[in-house]
SESE-132347 format. One line per field, with one value per residue (C-alpha): x, y, z. Coordinates in steps of 0.1 Angstrom, whole numbers. Layout:
<sites>
xx = (X; ...);
yy = (Y; ...);
zz = (Z; ...);
</sites>
This chain:
<sites>
xx = (-71; -100; -135; -155; -189; -217; -225; -257; -257; -252; -221; -208; -214; -193; -165; -165; -139; -144; -116; -98; -67; -72; -45; -54; -61; -38; -47; -39; -21; -43; -37; -57; -68; -104; -131; -144; -126; -137; -114; -124; -101; -98; -81; -87; -60; -71; -45; -41; -75; -103; -140; -148; -185; -193; -233; -250; -240; -208; -183; -162; -131; -130; -138; -107; -87; -97; -85; -54; -48; -57; -30; -3; -9; -1; -37; -31; -67; -97; -131; -159; -192; -227; -238; -217; -206; -218; -187; -170; -138; -137; -123; -142; -146; -179; -183; -208; -227; -242; -279; -273; -290; -261; -240; -266; -265; -230; -225; -243; -265; -238; -251; -233; -217; -240; -217; -206; -175; -181; -178; -181; -154; -161; -138; -156; -134; -164; -175; -144; -157; -146; -173; -167; -197; -196; -220; -213; -190; -162; -168; -162; -134; -119; -127; -106; -75; -81; -84; -47; -35; -50; -39; -1; -3; 0; -35; -64; -78; -114; -128; -154; -146; -169; -152; -158; -138; -141; -134; -154; -124; -90; -62; -33; -31; 1; 0; 36; 63; 89; 91; 57; 55; 53; 22; 36; 44; 7; -2; 17; 5; -31; -25; -6; -37; -62; -39; -43; -84; -79; -106; -91; -63; -63; -42; -26; 8; 20; 42; 15; 13; -22; -34; -18; 2; -20; -48; -76; -57; -68; -48; -28; -46; -18; -19; -56; -54; -31; -54; -81; -60; -50; -86; -95; -67; -81; -117; -102; -88; -118; -104; -119; -98; -101; -88; -75; -73; -53; -63; -55; -25; -44; -84; -107; -135; -162; -155; -180; -151; -132; -159; -168; -133; -136; -166; -149; -119; -142; -163; -131; -120; -157; -152; -123; -140; -131; -162; -147; -130; -113; -104; -70; -65; -34; 1; -15; -13; -48; -47; -45; -69; -59; -85; -103; -132; -131; -121; -157; -174; -159; -144; -110; -86; -82; -86; -121; -130; -111; -128; -159; -146; -135; -167; -189; -169; -168; -205; -212; -190; -207; -241; -231; -216; -252; -270; -251; -256; -279; -258; -224; -197; -193; -165; -135; -114; -85; -85; -58; -57; -55; -35; -44; -80; -80; -112; -99; -118; -109; -123; -152; -162; -156; -178; -206; -208; -195; -221; -224; -221; -183; -157; -128; -92; -72; -36; -38; -24; 3; 16; 32; 18; 39; 4; -33; -58; -96; -99; -78; -103; -134; -118; -114; -150; -162; -138; -148; -184; -181; -159; -129; -108; -74; -44; -18; 17; 34; 57; 61; 96; 92; 104; 138; 141; 135; 161; 182; 159; 131; 106; 101; 90; 58; 24; 20; 6; -26; -51; -75; -111; -104; -128; -154; -142; -129; -144; -112; -75; -55; -18; 5; 36; 72; 83; 96; 64; 76; 92; 62; 44; 58; 42; 14; 4; 5; -20; -44; -43; -53; -83; -98; -97; -82; -92; -72; -44; -10; 19; 49; 34; 18; 51; 66; 42; 49; 83; 71; 49; 76; 100; 75; 76; 112; 125; 158; 149; 121; 152; 171; 145; 135; 172; 173; 137; 152; 179; 153; 131; 131; 100; 109; 87; 87; 103; 133; 122; 111; 80; 94; 132; 160; 170; 156; 168; 204; 206; 197; 223; 249; 239; 244; 278; 289; 279; 295; 328; 326; 315; 317; 347; 367; 340; 312; 334; 341; 305; 295; 320; 309; 275; 285; 303; 271; 251; 275; 276; 239; 240; 267; 247; 214; 214; 225; 199; 171; 182; 178; 149; 125; 104; 97; 128; 112; 117; 153; 160; 144; 162; 196; 216; 204; 212; 246; 254; 239; 266; 294; 281; 281; 320; 325; 307; 328; 359; 349; 342; 377; 391; 374; 387; 422; 418; 405; 435; 458; 469; 484; 465; 434; 444; 446; 409; 397; 411; 396; 361; 364; 374; 346; 321; 331; 326; 291; 280; 291; 265; 240; 201; 192; 196; 158; 144; 130; 125; 157; 186; 214; 235; 218; 214; 216; 211; 221; 229; 233; 257; 279; 282; 291; 317; 332; 332; 345; 382; 377; 347; 372; 369; 359; 321; 312; 275);
yy = (-168; -168; -178; -209; -203; -228; -235; -249; -288; -281; -259; -287; -312; -288; -290; -326; -349; -366; -387; -411; -403; -367; -345; -331; -296; -272; -236; -209; -177; -149; -112; -91; -121; -130; -122; -161; -189; -229; -251; -286; -318; -318; -300; -293; -283; -255; -273; -257; -252; -233; -221; -186; -179; -142; -135; -113; -78; -86; -54; -67; -49; -71; -102; -93; -89; -124; -139; -120; -135; -169; -166; -153; -185; -207; -211; -214; -218; -196; -205; -180; -192; -178; -208; -232; -264; -297; -317; -319; -326; -293; -266; -237; -200; -186; -149; -120; -103; -127; -120; -134; -166; -185; -173; -185; -216; -223; -210; -244; -232; -211; -178; -148; -121; -94; -64; -36; -46; -81; -111; -149; -172; -210; -237; -269; -300; -321; -301; -286; -250; -218; -192; -156; -137; -98; -84; -52; -44; -37; -66; -90; -73; -79; -116; -116; -102; -130; -154; -139; -150; -184; -194; -189; -222; -255; -269; -249; -262; -266; -238; -212; -176; -150; -117; -80; -49; -41; -4; 16; 37; 23; 38; 62; 100; 115; 141; 147; 172; 173; 160; 147; 114; 116; 105; 74; 64; 77; 52; 23; 29; 28; -7; -16; -5; -27; -57; -51; -44; -6; 19; 55; 76; 109; 138; 160; 167; 196; 210; 213; 250; 248; 231; 251; 285; 293; 274; 299; 297; 270; 241; 243; 225; 198; 191; 191; 160; 141; 145; 130; 103; 95; 94; 71; 48; 47; 40; 11; -1; 5; 31; 65; 96; 120; 156; 178; 214; 234; 268; 276; 297; 326; 317; 343; 322; 346; 358; 349; 352; 322; 300; 304; 299; 264; 259; 268; 245; 218; 221; 221; 187; 174; 178; 153; 125; 135; 134; 131; 165; 174; 206; 204; 229; 213; 230; 267; 295; 295; 320; 352; 361; 365; 392; 418; 405; 374; 397; 413; 380; 359; 384; 385; 360; 328; 290; 291; 316; 295; 267; 286; 302; 268; 252; 277; 274; 238; 234; 256; 234; 204; 219; 230; 193; 179; 205; 195; 157; 143; 110; 129; 114; 134; 163; 153; 177; 176; 203; 224; 206; 169; 155; 143; 137; 164; 186; 219; 255; 248; 211; 223; 252; 227; 198; 224; 241; 216; 195; 163; 150; 160; 135; 146; 134; 127; 115; 98; 104; 126; 138; 104; 83; 52; 36; 37; 22; 16; 40; 68; 65; 69; 99; 112; 106; 125; 154; 157; 147; 121; 89; 102; 88; 78; 99; 76; 93; 61; 55; 89; 100; 140; 151; 157; 126; 102; 118; 90; 64; 42; 34; -5; -21; -39; -19; -25; -11; -3; -21; -50; -32; 1; -7; -2; 34; 45; 51; 40; 45; 66; 60; 87; 70; 81; 103; 70; 54; 16; 11; 28; -3; -24; -5; 6; -32; -37; -7; -17; -53; -39; -17; -46; -72; -55; -85; -113; -89; -104; -81; -102; -124; -94; -79; -115; -115; -83; -90; -120; -98; -74; -104; -118; -152; -159; -174; -157; -125; -125; -134; -108; -82; -90; -85; -52; -43; -53; -28; 0; -12; 21; 40; 72; 99; 135; 126; 109; 74; 56; 35; 5; -8; -7; -39; -65; -95; -81; -68; -102; -117; -95; -95; -130; -129; -104; -131; -158; -138; -127; -158; -190; -215; -220; -239; -213; -184; -201; -209; -173; -158; -182; -171; -134; -140; -155; -126; -102; -122; -119; -83; -81; -104; -88; -57; -75; -104; -77; -59; -90; -106; -75; -71; -33; -12; 15; 0; -8; 27; 45; 25; 29; 46; 21; -4; 6; 15; -18; -38; -16; -22; -59; -57; -40; -61; -92; -75; -72; -111; -117; -94; -113; -148; -136; -120; -151; -170; -145; -133; -100; -98; -85; -52; -49; -64; -39; -13; -21; -27; 10; 22; 5; 17; 50; 51; 33; 60; 86; 75; 102; 102; 110; 147; 163; 128; 135; 166; 164; 152; 135; 102; 71; 52; 13; -4; 29; 23; -16; -23; 7; 5; -33; -25; 2; -23; -54; -50; -52; -78; -111; -123; -86; -96; -65; -61);
zz = (109; 85; 97; 84; 74; 74; 39; 25; 12; -23; -18; 5; -24; -45; -20; -18; -30; -62; -78; -53; -73; -67; -51; -16; -18; 3; 15; -10; 3; -10; -2; 13; 32; 24; 48; 46; 28; 30; 17; 0; -4; -43; -67; -105; -131; -160; -185; -221; -232; -208; -218; -208; -201; -190; -179; -206; -195; -178; -182; -213; -201; -169; -190; -209; -182; -171; -202; -199; -168; -180; -209; -187; -165; -193; -211; -246; -259; -246; -261; -253; -247; -238; -214; -193; -208; -199; -203; -170; -188; -202; -176; -178; -161; -154; -144; -138; -113; -89; -101; -135; -140; -154; -126; -97; -112; -114; -78; -72; -42; -26; -11; -27; -7; -7; 4; -15; -34; -24; -45; -41; -58; -62; -76; -81; -94; -96; -127; -136; -129; -113; -107; -101; -91; -84; -59; -83; -111; -86; -68; -99; -107; -72; -78; -111; -89; -68; -97; -105; -75; -76; -112; -103; -85; -108; -94; -83; -50; -42; -22; -18; -10; -1; 4; 7; 22; 58; 50; 22; 13; 5; -13; -15; -15; -35; -8; -3; -7; -30; -64; -75; -95; -131; -152; -162; -124; -113; -142; -130; -94; -102; -121; -89; -69; -88; -80; -40; -44; -37; -47; -40; -54; -45; -66; -42; -49; -28; -56; -84; -85; -101; -72; -42; -51; -83; -75; -92; -127; -153; -160; -192; -218; -220; -184; -183; -212; -190; -160; -181; -192; -158; -147; -174; -162; -128; -139; -160; -124; -107; -88; -79; -92; -67; -72; -42; -46; -15; -16; 22; 18; 0; -1; 14; 28; 26; -10; -35; -62; -46; -43; -78; -87; -68; -87; -123; -113; -108; -140; -161; -141; -143; -180; -187; -163; -126; -105; -70; -53; -22; -3; 14; 42; 59; 65; 63; 86; 101; 127; 103; 75; 39; 35; 52; 42; 63; 94; 86; 84; 110; 135; 148; 135; 156; 158; 163; 136; 111; 117; 111; 80; 64; 76; 58; 26; 26; 33; 2; -20; -8; -16; -52; -60; -46; -67; -96; -91; -58; -62; -63; -40; -11; -8; 13; 32; 55; 82; 96; 128; 112; 139; 174; 187; 217; 215; 206; 196; 162; 159; 178; 152; 125; 140; 147; 115; 88; 65; 79; 44; 42; 44; 72; 72; 103; 106; 140; 173; 158; 124; 121; 146; 161; 166; 162; 185; 183; 212; 194; 163; 187; 203; 167; 159; 189; 182; 143; 149; 124; 118; 96; 70; 82; 61; 76; 68; 62; 41; 31; 32; 27; 63; 78; 98; 65; 46; 31; 38; 17; 42; 36; 70; 74; 78; 117; 152; 138; 157; 143; 148; 135; 106; 127; 136; 102; 72; 53; 53; 23; 26; 18; 0; -7; -35; -50; -64; -69; -35; -19; -29; -4; 25; 7; 1; 38; 45; 17; 29; 65; 54; 33; 63; 94; 118; 98; 87; 91; 87; 82; 59; 38; 37; 22; -3; -13; -20; -41; -60; -69; -77; -102; -80; -81; -50; -48; -59; -32; -6; -20; -17; 19; 27; 11; 30; 64; 60; 52; 83; 104; 105; 119; 136; 144; 177; 185; 189; 153; 156; 139; 147; 122; 106; 132; 114; 104; 139; 156; 136; 145; 182; 182; 166; 194; 216; 204; 198; 234; 255; 229; 225; 192; 175; 185; 173; 140; 133; 143; 118; 91; 96; 91; 63; 45; 57; 39; 9; 7; 12; -15; -39; -33; -56; -87; -78; -74; -108; -126; -111; -104; -138; -132; -142; -124; -88; -96; -109; -81; -55; -72; -48; -20; -39; -49; -8; -1; -21; -2; 32; 22; 10; 44; 63; 44; 54; 88; 91; 75; 101; 129; 116; 115; 148; 163; 148; 162; 127; 120; 88; 108; 111; 76; 68; 93; 79; 44; 60; 76; 40; 24; 50; 45; 8; 15; 38; 13; -14; -20; -28; -64; -65; -65; -62; -26; -6; 13; -7; 17; 22; 17; 50; 51; 83; 100; 138; 133; 106; 109; 145; 142; 117; 138; 169; 154; 160; 200; 199; 202; 241; 251; 264; 247; 233);
</sites>
């Protein structure tokens, strides 16, 4: 649902229908959902020639990105101009900050969005003009990302968009255990983050020795250069690069030398263009001191003493950052008790002693929370003494319950309205960067506009994005995603069910075989055969249709297993058809199905790609159970 805003007379004129022969505009699907979108009745077509008008002082890289997007959309000739053209027959794009005179004129009376990172985008068929007005440079960049989605349509609808993010911080934290992403994967991830209007990436791989076990040591020159290149890529994508250090396993909180070691580390990173910092104190033993000096400074070890010691060190780091640059963004930290919102001696000590500028991360009601509500976030605000930055452990797959899984269900069960109680959301993604984008897209769409977030539509859009708009590849991806729908917790019950679409089909087949007449049973078996064919075909369709080879490579064993499971289901369908006809061939088909299922269940993950190696899981508990049960399903009433 979007909200229509009251528009001034000139904006209403902007949206009015002009030529009688014009096509009727249809509402475009834009992700994340805009805060406000008002649709007009007319359309315009860019054609092969477009004039691009950038206001003085507009970021050259953003202008170049807009030109690149237009060329990709089929514009062959782009003419640059200093002022808008007066010939209404010539399509033009006007872009710049909203306070630029020519941009204000092109907006034709539409009041621009005035929020941080906000933008206004108008399409006026009457003047053949598209206007992109950013409240700031980030907002203009986001406007260009919306243009990228709009020009994928053959015609542009008359509209006014006024848009800005609900949450100030939106992005990912590479905070998982196991094999870190490569620098190339991180660069691709930053490019992806730009397309979904994210603004934050936290570098915090648990297996970077210079960020954790050997945190006091300087990075090798080569690694430092790579980090600098990565930070530049983040800047290019209007994403804040945040460097996280994890000194907790060995730090002496009261030691001046360790405070200086943090300063030295941050100075080296500042020299290569990194200006935002994070201290991670998660997953450590906090009820035992690492040095005798802390015993003398804070007393006997324990939760409350640890909270006080951590607060003292972090407050000193924050003070140092402010001294160096009064406008520096605040330090971020993740506490040792990063989960739930119960008040504890540790949280109380942190709340009472930590500099209020420091941003605190919180993972929700549990390490892997099944749901997060507005009251949950309010409780966290009270417990930590400030609004928290949510570290959402989805779709991360570095814990035992995720072995053999890609977590690709839609981002769900987070309550609309959380934007009022959080400073933002960071998703902790999987070791597999490209497959992570499916769930991360939902996280970021929710963070941008939680009130209008549609989990299912966003999930489908993420498939279309991976497929480059190809319909067959999109359908194949959604078939694959369904088999990777389970979202485990640390408990016994997942917070999202496994393979809901396939599960519903198989349940319907069970019912038809048990209770239906001959025609109903035949139709059910035909439906099952088509579903099996879809599973078999999906891997090759995905490999051919997804342009990013990193997705197909990182998902390779899952795609291999999917094809085998599809063949097993196909043989199962043949066995059911034979059994329904009373043919002795049924036993052969069922035996072959079991053989294929056994082979499929034996496919293993790529060694070392995730924290836990294991066998691949495809719709487990759904598909395997049906194939096992199939020989006894005809007329048994089994469900």
